[in-house]
MITITI-818492 format. One record per atom (N, C-alpha, C): atom name; x, y, z; chain. Coordinates in Angstrom, 1 decimal, always signed. Layout:
N
atome = CA&px = X&py = Y&pz = Z&chaine = A .
...
//
This chain:
92
atome = N&px = -5.1&py = +29.5&pz = +10.0&chaine = A .
atome = CA&px = -6.5&py = +27.7&pz = +9.6&chaine = A .
atome = C&px = -5.1&py = +27.0&pz = +9.5&chaine = A .
atome = N&px = -4.9&py = +26.3&pz = +9.9&chaine = A .
atome = CA&px = -3.9&py = +25.1&pz = +10.0&chaine = A .
atome = C&px = -3.5&py = +24.4&pz = +7.9&chaine = A .
atome = N&px = -2.9&py = +24.6&pz = +7.9&chaine = A .
atome = CA&px = -2.8&py = +24.1&pz = +6.4&chaine = A .
atome = C&px = -2.7&py = +22.4&pz = +6.1&chaine = A .
atome = N&px = -4.0&py = +21.8&pz = +5.0&chaine = A .
atome = CA&px = -4.1&py = +20.6&pz = +4.8&chaine = A .
atome = C&px = -2.6&py = +19.6&pz = +4.2&chaine = A .
atome = N&px = -2.9&py = +18.7&pz = +4.9&chaine = A .
atome = CA&px = -2.4&py = +17.9&pz = +5.0&chaine = A .
atome = C&px = -3.3&py = +16.7&pz = +3.3&chaine = A .
atome = N&px = -2.0&py = +15.5&pz = +3.1&chaine = A .
atome = CA&px = -2.8&py = +14.7&pz = +2.7&chaine = A .
atome = C&px = -1.8&py = +13.5&pz = +2.6&chaine = A .
atome = N&px = -3.0&py = +11.9&pz = +1.9&chaine = A .
atome = CA&px = -2.1&py = +11.5&pz = +2.6&chaine = A .
atome = C&px = -2.4&py = +9.7&pz = +1.4&chaine = A .
atome = N&px = -1.9&py = +9.1&pz = +0.5&chaine = A .
atome = CA&px = -2.4&py = +8.2&pz = +0.0&chaine = A .
atome = C&px = -2.2&py = +6.8&pz = +0.8&chaine = A .
atome = N&px = -3.4&py = +6.0&pz = +0.7&chaine = A .
atome = CA&px = -3.3&py = +4.9&pz = +2.2&chaine = A .
atome = C&px = -3.8&py = +3.7&pz = +1.2&chaine = A .
atome = N&px = -2.8&py = +3.0&pz = +1.3&chaine = A .
atome = CA&px = -3.8&py = +0.9&pz = +0.7&chaine = A .
atome = C&px = -3.9&py = +0.4&pz = +1.8&chaine = A .
atome = N&px = -5.2&py = -0.3&pz = +1.9&chaine = A .
atome = CA&px = -5.5&py = -1.3&pz = +2.4&chaine = A .
atome = C&px = -5.6&py = -2.7&pz = +1.6&chaine = A .
atome = N&px = -5.9&py = -3.5&pz = +3.1&chaine = A .
atome = CA&px = -5.1&py = -4.4&pz = +2.2&chaine = A .
atome = C&px = -6.1&py = -5.9&pz = +3.8&chaine = A .
atome = N&px = -6.6&py = -7.5&pz = +3.4&chaine = A .
atome = CA&px = -7.1&py = -7.7&pz = +4.6&chaine = A .
atome = C&px = -8.6&py = -7.9&pz = +3.3&chaine = A .
atome = N&px = -9.6&py = -7.9&pz = +4.8&chaine = A .
atome = CA&px = -11.3&py = -8.4&pz = +4.0&chaine = A .
atome = C&px = -12.2&py = -6.4&pz = +4.0&chaine = A .
atome = N&px = -11.2&py = -6.2&pz = +2.3&chaine = A .
atome = CA&px = -11.7&py = -5.3&pz = +2.5&chaine = A .
atome = C&px = -13.0&py = -4.6&pz = +1.3&chaine = A .
atome = N&px = -13.0&py = -5.5&pz = +0.2&chaine = A .
atome = CA&px = -13.4&py = -6.2&pz = -0.5&chaine = A .
atome = C&px = -14.7&py = -6.8&pz = -0.4&chaine = A .
atome = N&px = -15.9&py = -5.9&pz = -1.3&chaine = A .
atome = CA&px = -17.9&py = -6.6&pz = -1.2&chaine = A .
atome = C&px = -17.6&py = -6.5&pz = +0.6&chaine = A .
atome = N&px = -17.2&py = -6.0&pz = +0.9&chaine = A .
atome = CA&px = -18.1&py = -5.3&pz = +2.6&chaine = A .
atome = C&px = -18.3&py = -4.5&pz = +3.4&chaine = A .
atome = N&px = -18.2&py = -3.6&pz = +1.7&chaine = A .
atome = CA&px = -18.7&py = -2.7&pz = +1.5&chaine = A .
atome = C&px = -17.7&py = -0.8&pz = +2.2&chaine = A .
atome = N&px = -17.2&py = -1.4&pz = +2.5&chaine = A .
atome = CA&px = -15.9&py = -0.8&pz = +2.7&chaine = A .
atome = C&px = -15.5&py = +0.2&pz = +2.0&chaine = A .
atome = N&px = -15.4&py = +0.5&pz = +0.4&chaine = A .
atome = CA&px = -15.3&py = +2.1&pz = +0.2&chaine = A .
atome = C&px = -16.5&py = +2.9&pz = +0.4&chaine = A .
atome = N&px = -18.1&py = +2.4&pz = +0.4&chaine = A .
atome = CA&px = -19.2&py = +3.3&pz = +1.5&chaine = A .
atome = C&px = -19.0&py = +4.2&pz = +2.5&chaine = A .
atome = N&px = -18.4&py = +2.9&pz = +3.2&chaine = A .
atome = CA&px = -17.5&py = +3.3&pz = +5.0&chaine = A .
atome = C&px = -16.7&py = +4.0&pz = +5.0&chaine = A .
atome = N&px = -15.4&py = +4.1&pz = +4.3&chaine = A .
atome = CA&px = -15.0&py = +4.9&pz = +4.3&chaine = A .
atome = C&px = -15.0&py = +6.6&pz = +3.8&chaine = A .
atome = N&px = -15.9&py = +6.3&pz = +2.8&chaine = A .
atome = CA&px = -16.6&py = +8.0&pz = +2.3&chaine = A .
atome = C&px = -17.2&py = +8.2&pz = +3.4&chaine = A .
atome = N&px = -17.9&py = +7.2&pz = +4.4&chaine = A .
atome = CA&px = -18.9&py = +8.3&pz = +5.3&chaine = A .
atome = C&px = -17.6&py = +9.3&pz = +6.1&chaine = A .
atome = N&px = -17.0&py = +7.9&pz = +6.8&chaine = A .
atome = CA&px = -16.7&py = +8.5&pz = +7.1&chaine = A .
atome = C&px = -15.8&py = +9.3&pz = +7.5&chaine = A .
atome = N&px = -15.1&py = +9.6&pz = +6.1&chaine = A .
atome = CA&px = -14.8&py = +11.1&pz = +5.6&chaine = A .
atome = C&px = -15.3&py = +12.9&pz = +5.8&chaine = A .
atome = N&px = -15.7&py = +12.4&pz = +5.3&chaine = A .
atome = CA&px = -16.9&py = +13.2&pz = +5.3&chaine = A .
atome = C&px = -17.7&py = +13.6&pz = +6.5&chaine = A .
atome = N&px = -17.1&py = +12.8&pz = +7.1&chaine = A .
atome = CA&px = -18.2&py = +13.2&pz = +8.7&chaine = A .
atome = C&px = -16.9&py = +13.8&pz = +9.5&chaine = A .
atome = N&px = -15.4&py = +13.9&pz = +9.0&chaine = A .
atome = CA&px = -14.4&py = +14.6&pz = +9.0&chaine = A .
atome = C&px = -14.7&py = +16.3&pz = +8.3&chaine = A .
atome = N&px = -14.6&py = +16.3&pz = +7.5&chaine = A .
atome = CA&px = -15.2&py = +17.1&pz = +6.3&chaine = A .
atome = C&px = -13.8&py = +17.1&pz = +5.9&chaine = A .
atome = N&px = -13.6&py = +15.5&pz = +5.8&chaine = A .
atome = CA&px = -12.1&py = +15.4&pz = +4.6&chaine = A .
atome = C&px = -12.6&py = +15.5&pz = +3.5&chaine = A .
atome = N&px = -11.1&py = +15.4&pz = +2.0&chaine = A .
atome = CA&px = -11.9&py = +16.0&pz = +0.6&chaine = A .
atome = C&px = -10.6&py = +13.9&pz = +0.3&chaine = A .
atome = N&px = -11.0&py = +13.6&pz = -1.0&chaine = A .
atome = CA&px = -10.7&py = +13.0&pz = -1.6&chaine = A .
atome = C&px = -11.1&py = +11.2&pz = -2.8&chaine = A .
atome = N&px = -10.9&py = +10.3&pz = -2.3&chaine = A .
atome = CA&px = -10.8&py = +9.4&pz = -2.7&chaine = A .
atome = C&px = -10.8&py = +8.5&pz = -2.4&chaine = A .
atome = N&px = -11.8&py = +7.3&pz = -2.8&chaine = A .
atome = CA&px = -11.5&py = +6.0&pz = -2.7&chaine = A .
atome = C&px = -11.2&py = +4.2&pz = -3.8&chaine = A .
atome = N&px = -11.1&py = +3.6&pz = -3.8&chaine = A .
atome = CA&px = -11.4&py = +3.3&pz = -5.0&chaine = A .
atome = C&px = -10.2&py = +1.4&pz = -4.7&chaine = A .
atome = N&px = -11.7&py = +0.4&pz = -5.4&chaine = A .
atome = CA&px = -10.5&py = -0.7&pz = -4.8&chaine = A .
atome = C&px = -9.7&py = -1.4&pz = -5.9&chaine = A .
atome = N&px = -8.6&py = -1.9&pz = -5.8&chaine = A .
atome = CA&px = -7.6&py = -3.1&pz = -6.7&chaine = A .
atome = C&px = -7.7&py = -3.9&pz = -7.3&chaine = A .
atome = N&px = -7.2&py = -4.1&pz = -8.5&chaine = A .
atome = CA&px = -7.3&py = -5.9&pz = -8.5&chaine = A .
atome = C&px = -6.9&py = -6.6&pz = -8.4&chaine = A .
atome = N&px = -5.6&py = -6.2&pz = -6.8&chaine = A .
atome = CA&px = -5.5&py = -7.6&pz = -6.6&chaine = A .
atome = C&px = -5.7&py = -7.6&pz = -4.8&chaine = A .
atome = N&px = -7.6&py = -7.0&pz = -4.7&chaine = A .
atome = CA&px = -8.1&py = -7.2&pz = -3.7&chaine = A .
atome = C&px = -8.2&py = -5.8&pz = -2.4&chaine = A .
atome = N&px = -6.9&py = -5.5&pz = -2.2&chaine = A .
atome = CA&px = -7.0&py = -3.8&pz = -2.1&chaine = A .
atome = C&px = -7.8&py = -2.8&pz = -2.0&chaine = A .
atome = N&px = -8.0&py = -2.3&pz = -1.1&chaine = A .
atome = CA&px = -8.2&py = -0.5&pz = -1.6&chaine = A .
atome = C&px = -7.5&py = +0.2&pz = -1.7&chaine = A .
atome = N&px = -7.4&py = +1.2&pz = -2.5&chaine = A .
atome = CA&px = -6.6&py = +2.6&pz = -2.3&chaine = A .
atome = C&px = -7.2&py = +3.9&pz = -1.2&chaine = A .
atome = N&px = -7.3&py = +4.7&pz = -0.9&chaine = A .
atome = CA&px = -7.5&py = +5.9&pz = -1.2&chaine = A .
atome = C&px = -6.4&py = +7.0&pz = -0.8&chaine = A .
atome = N&px = -7.7&py = +8.4&pz = -1.1&chaine = A .
atome = CA&px = -6.4&py = +9.4&pz = -1.0&chaine = A .
atome = C&px = -6.9&py = +9.9&pz = -0.1&chaine = A .
atome = N&px = -6.6&py = +10.7&pz = +0.7&chaine = A .
atome = CA&px = -7.2&py = +11.6&pz = +2.2&chaine = A .
atome = C&px = -7.1&py = +12.6&pz = +2.8&chaine = A .
atome = N&px = -7.8&py = +14.5&pz = +2.3&chaine = A .
atome = CA&px = -7.8&py = +14.9&pz = +2.2&chaine = A .
atome = C&px = -7.7&py = +16.2&pz = +3.0&chaine = A .
atome = N&px = -6.8&py = +17.3&pz = +4.2&chaine = A .
atome = CA&px = -7.3&py = +17.4&pz = +4.5&chaine = A .
atome = C&px = -6.4&py = +18.3&pz = +6.0&chaine = A .
atome = N&px = -7.7&py = +18.2&pz = +7.4&chaine = A .
atome = CA&px = -6.9&py = +19.0&pz = +8.4&chaine = A .
atome = C&px = -6.6&py = +18.2&pz = +9.3&chaine = A .
atome = N&px = -5.2&py = +18.2&pz = +9.4&chaine = A .
atome = CA&px = -3.8&py = +17.6&pz = +10.0&chaine = A .
atome = C&px = -4.9&py = +16.4&pz = +10.6&chaine = A .
atome = N&px = -5.7&py = +16.6&pz = +12.6&chaine = A .
atome = CA&px = -5.7&py = +16.4&pz = +12.8&chaine = A .
atome = C&px = -7.2&py = +15.1&pz = +12.5&chaine = A .
atome = N&px = -7.8&py = +15.7&pz = +11.8&chaine = A .
atome = CA&px = -8.9&py = +15.1&pz = +11.2&chaine = A .
atome = C&px = -8.8&py = +13.8&pz = +10.1&chaine = A .
atome = N&px = -7.3&py = +14.7&pz = +9.1&chaine = A .
atome = CA&px = -6.7&py = +12.9&pz = +8.7&chaine = A .
atome = C&px = -6.0&py = +12.2&pz = +9.6&chaine = A .
atome = N&px = -5.4&py = +12.4&pz = +10.8&chaine = A .
atome = CA&px = -5.0&py = +11.3&pz = +11.9&chaine = A .
atome = C&px = -6.0&py = +10.8&pz = +12.1&chaine = A .
atome = N&px = -7.6&py = +11.0&pz = +12.6&chaine = A .
atome = CA&px = -8.4&py = +10.0&pz = +13.1&chaine = A .
atome = C&px = -8.6&py = +9.3&pz = +12.0&chaine = A .
atome = N&px = -8.5&py = +9.7&pz = +10.6&chaine = A .
atome = CA&px = -9.3&py = +9.4&pz = +9.4&chaine = A .
atome = C&px = -7.5&py = +7.5&pz = +9.7&chaine = A .
atome = N&px = -7.3&py = +8.3&pz = +9.7&chaine = A .
atome = CA&px = -6.0&py = +7.0&pz = +9.3&chaine = A .
atome = C&px = -6.4&py = +5.5&pz = +10.6&chaine = A .
atome = N&px = -6.9&py = +7.0&pz = +11.5&chaine = A .
atome = CA&px = -6.7&py = +5.5&pz = +12.2&chaine = A .
atome = C&px = -8.0&py = +4.5&pz = +12.2&chaine = A .
atome = N&px = -8.9&py = +5.5&pz = +12.2&chaine = A .
atome = CA&px = -10.3&py = +4.2&pz = +11.8&chaine = A .
atome = C&px = -10.0&py = +3.6&pz = +10.6&chaine = A .
atome = N&px = -9.2&py = +3.4&pz = +9.4&chaine = A .
atome = CA&px = -8.9&py = +3.1&pz = +8.4&chaine = A .
atome = C&px = -7.8&py = +1.6&pz = +9.3&chaine = A .
atome = N&px = -7.9&py = +1.4&pz = +10.3&chaine = A .
atome = CA&px = -6.8&py = +0.5&pz = +11.5&chaine = A .
atome = C&px = -8.0&py = -0.1&pz = +11.3&chaine = A .
atome = N&px = -9.3&py = +0.2&pz = +11.6&chaine = A .
atome = CA&px = -10.3&py = -0.4&pz = +12.5&chaine = A .
atome = C&px = -10.8&py = -0.5&pz = +11.3&chaine = A .
atome = N&px = -11.2&py = -0.5&pz = +10.0&chaine = A .
atome = CA&px = -12.4&py = -0.9&pz = +10.0&chaine = A .
atome = C&px = -14.0&py = -0.5&pz = +9.9&chaine = A .
atome = N&px = -14.3&py = -1.2&pz = +9.0&chaine = A .
atome = CA&px = -16.4&py = -1.6&pz = +9.4&chaine = A .
atome = C&px = -16.0&py = -3.2&pz = +10.2&chaine = A .
atome = N&px = -16.9&py = -3.1&pz = +10.7&chaine = A .
atome = CA&px = -17.6&py = -3.9&pz = +11.2&chaine = A .
atome = C&px = -17.1&py = -5.2&pz = +10.4&chaine = A .
atome = N&px = -17.7&py = -5.7&pz = +9.2&chaine = A .
atome = CA&px = -18.2&py = -6.8&pz = +8.0&chaine = A .
atome = C&px = -15.7&py = -7.1&pz = +7.5&chaine = A .
atome = N&px = -15.2&py = -6.1&pz = +7.8&chaine = A .
atome = CA&px = -14.2&py = -5.9&pz = +7.6&chaine = A .
atome = C&px = -12.9&py = -6.8&pz = +8.5&chaine = A .
atome = N&px = -11.8&py = -6.7&pz = +7.5&chaine = A .
atome = CA&px = -11.0&py = -7.3&pz = +8.3&chaine = A .
atome = C&px = -9.7&py = -6.7&pz = +8.1&chaine = A .
atome = N&px = -9.3&py = -5.1&pz = +8.4&chaine = A .
atome = CA&px = -7.7&py = -5.2&pz = +8.8&chaine = A .
atome = C&px = -6.8&py = -6.0&pz = +8.8&chaine = A .
atome = N&px = -5.8&py = -6.2&pz = +6.9&chaine = A .
atome = CA&px = -4.4&py = -6.2&pz = +7.8&chaine = A .
atome = C&px = -3.3&py = -5.6&pz = +7.9&chaine = A .
atome = N&px = -4.1&py = -4.4&pz = +7.3&chaine = A .
atome = CA&px = -2.9&py = -3.9&pz = +6.8&chaine = A .
atome = C&px = -3.2&py = -2.7&pz = +6.8&chaine = A .
atome = N&px = -2.6&py = -1.9&pz = +6.9&chaine = A .
atome = CA&px = -2.4&py = +0.3&pz = +6.1&chaine = A .
atome = C&px = -0.7&py = +0.3&pz = +5.7&chaine = A .
atome = N&px = -0.6&py = +1.2&pz = +4.8&chaine = A .
atome = CA&px = +0.1&py = +1.3&pz = +4.2&chaine = A .
atome = C&px = +0.2&py = +2.7&pz = +4.2&chaine = A .
atome = N&px = +0.6&py = +3.6&pz = +4.6&chaine = A .
atome = CA&px = +0.9&py = +5.1&pz = +4.5&chaine = A .
atome = C&px = +1.7&py = +5.7&pz = +3.5&chaine = A .
atome = N&px = +1.3&py = +7.4&pz = +2.5&chaine = A .
atome = CA&px = +2.5&py = +7.7&pz = +1.9&chaine = A .
atome = C&px = +2.3&py = +9.0&pz = +2.1&chaine = A .
atome = N&px = +2.5&py = +10.3&pz = +2.1&chaine = A .
atome = CA&px = +2.8&py = +11.2&pz = +1.9&chaine = A .
atome = C&px = +1.7&py = +11.8&pz = +0.9&chaine = A .
atome = N&px = +0.8&py = +12.6&pz = +0.7&chaine = A .
atome = CA&px = +0.7&py = +12.8&pz = -1.0&chaine = A .
atome = C&px = +1.4&py = +15.1&pz = -0.8&chaine = A .
atome = N&px = +1.1&py = +15.9&pz = -2.2&chaine = A .
atome = CA&px = +0.6&py = +16.7&pz = -1.9&chaine = A .
atome = C&px = -1.2&py = +16.9&pz = -1.9&chaine = A .
atome = N&px = -1.2&py = +18.3&pz = -1.1&chaine = A .
atome = CA&px = -2.7&py = +18.6&pz = -0.7&chaine = A .
atome = C&px = -2.5&py = +19.2&pz = -2.4&chaine = A .
atome = N&px = -3.9&py = +19.2&pz = -2.6&chaine = A .
atome = CA&px = -4.3&py = +19.6&pz = -4.1&chaine = A .
atome = C&px = -5.6&py = +20.1&pz = -4.4&chaine = A .
atome = N&px = -6.2&py = +20.3&pz = -3.0&chaine = A .
atome = CA&px = -7.7&py = +21.3&pz = -2.9&chaine = A .
atome = C&px = -9.0&py = +20.4&pz = -4.2&chaine = A .
atome = N&px = -9.1&py = +19.4&pz = -2.9&chaine = A .
atome = CA&px = -9.9&py = +18.7&pz = -3.5&chaine = A .
atome = C&px = -11.3&py = +18.5&pz = -3.0&chaine = A .
atome = N&px = -12.4&py = +18.2&pz = -3.8&chaine = A .
atome = CA&px = -13.2&py = +19.2&pz = -2.8&chaine = A .
atome = C&px = -14.8&py = +17.4&pz = -3.2&chaine = A .
atome = N&px = -15.3&py = +17.4&pz = -1.9&chaine = A .
atome = CA&px = -15.9&py = +16.2&pz = -1.6&chaine = A .
atome = C&px = -14.9&py = +15.1&pz = -1.5&chaine = A .
atome = N&px = -15.6&py = +13.7&pz = -1.3&chaine = A .
atome = CA&px = -14.6&py = +12.8&pz = -1.1&chaine = A .
atome = C&px = -15.8&py = +11.9&pz = -2.3&chaine = A .
atome = N&px = -15.3&py = +11.0&pz = -3.0&chaine = A .
atome = CA&px = -15.4&py = +9.7&pz = -4.1&chaine = A .
atome = C&px = -14.8&py = +8.7&pz = -3.4&chaine = A .
atome = N&px = -16.3&py = +7.9&pz = -4.5&chaine = A .
atome = CA&px = -16.5&py = +6.3&pz = -4.8&chaine = A .
atome = C&px = -15.5&py = +6.4&pz = -6.2&chaine = A .
atome = N&px = -14.7&py = +5.5&pz = -6.3&chaine = A .
atome = CA&px = -13.9&py = +5.4&pz = -7.3&chaine = A .
atome = C&px = -13.4&py = +4.1&pz = -8.5&chaine = A .
atome = N&px = -14.2&py = +3.8&pz = -9.5&chaine = A .
atome = CA&px = -14.3&py = +2.7&pz = -9.4&chaine = A .
atome = C&px = -13.4&py = +1.5&pz = -10.5&chaine = A .
//
């Protein structure tokens, strides 16, 4: 079995008020990924995404597109240590 990887992602653009977090949760769950997503006070969205390398890379590609109502300007990623999270949560 492949070792899981994890990334913190910061997404900027029109990503709040467009159901972005729910979309991220659904996309991540559909790929069998774990982690969380939350809105930030400055209008960005941040997420921790953890799972098999191929699925994580697919998710990062999906974040660059976003859902139809969003306009993603930038996705910044930083490698993180996987910590065995279960499920994918929307945090407040």
